[in-house]
N, C-alpha and C positions, 0 to 999 in steps of 0.2 A: 316741567323743565325739559329742555332739549336733551334727549338721550343719545342720539346718533344722527349723522347725516352723511349722505354721499353728495358731494358738491360739484355741480356743473358736469354731470354725466351726459353723454350723447345718446339720444334715442336711437336704438339700432333697428327697431321694428315696431309696427303697430298692427295688431292682429284683431280685427273686429269680430271674427268668428270664433273667438275663444270665450269661455264662460266669464272670465274677469280676472283681475289682478295685475301685478307687474312682475315680470320675469327678470331676475337679476343674477348676473354672474356669481357663481358660488364663492369665488375669491373675494369679491366685493362684499358679499353678505357676511363672510367671516370677519373681514377687516372692520366692517361697520357694526359688528355684533348684532346683526339682524337675524330673525328666525322666520322660517316658512310659516305662513299664516298670520304673521304680525301685521297689525295695521300701520300704514304709513301715509303721510301726506306727500303729494307730489306738487311741486311748483314748476310751471313751465316758464322759463326765463324769456323765451321768444314771444309768447303771446299773453302772458300774465295769468293763464288758467291755474287754478288751485283746486285740488280734489283729493279724496282719500280712496285708498284701495288696500289690498293685502299682498304680501310677498310670496312668491314661489321661486324656488331655486332653478337657475338656468345654467347654460354652458358659457364658456369663455367669451367675454365681450357682450353678453346679453344685457340689454336694457330695453325690454319690450313691454309696451302697454297693451293690455288685452281687453277684449270686450268693449263695453261702452267707453272706457277711458281712451281707447284707440282714437276716438273722434276728437280728443282734446290735444293731440300731439301730431307732429309730422316727423318722419325719419330725419335725423340730424338735429332736431331741436335740443337745446340744452335744458336739463331739468335738475332740480334738487330733490332728493328723496330724504324725508325727515321723519324721525320717530321720536316720540315723547315718552316720558315716564314720570311717575309720582315718586317723590322722595320725602322722607321724614326730615325734620329740622336737623337731626343729628347726622343723617346721611349727607345733607347738603354741606356739612363742614369739610368733607373730602370729595365733594362732587366734581366731576370733570366729564364733559361730553366727549364723544368720539366723532371726529370730523375727518372724513376720507376725501382727499382731493384727487381728482382723476384728470387725465388728458383727453384729447378728442377721440381716442380709441378705447376709453374706459379702463385704461391702465392706471394703477395707483401711482401717484406722484409722491404723496406724503400723507401720513396719518398724524393728526394733531389731537391734543387733549385739552384744548381751550378754544375760545371764540375770537381771539385776537386776529385781526387781518383776514377774516373770512366773511 
């Protein structure tokens, strides 16, 4: 099930010479309930690329794809960062994902707890 996502973030940098991962603003990580080292899927809205990587904490405004993933984006591209989790049938009774909506500067606009209109 969808655990969390950061919706329509803007790529702030692409660093080919880094070992790998996606560097994300600490405030966005906390809002989306994401953790350093956690696997995430990245969807590039501009070119349709989909790939997986892991999270590292960054500074204000960071949304930087590192290593080989840097080849799949350009600065300014809109992306969705998605994390999934497994839930028991009982847990699904109170299930609600976290959806963090951001503006073009990766500032939080709204945090939702459902999938309606996203």
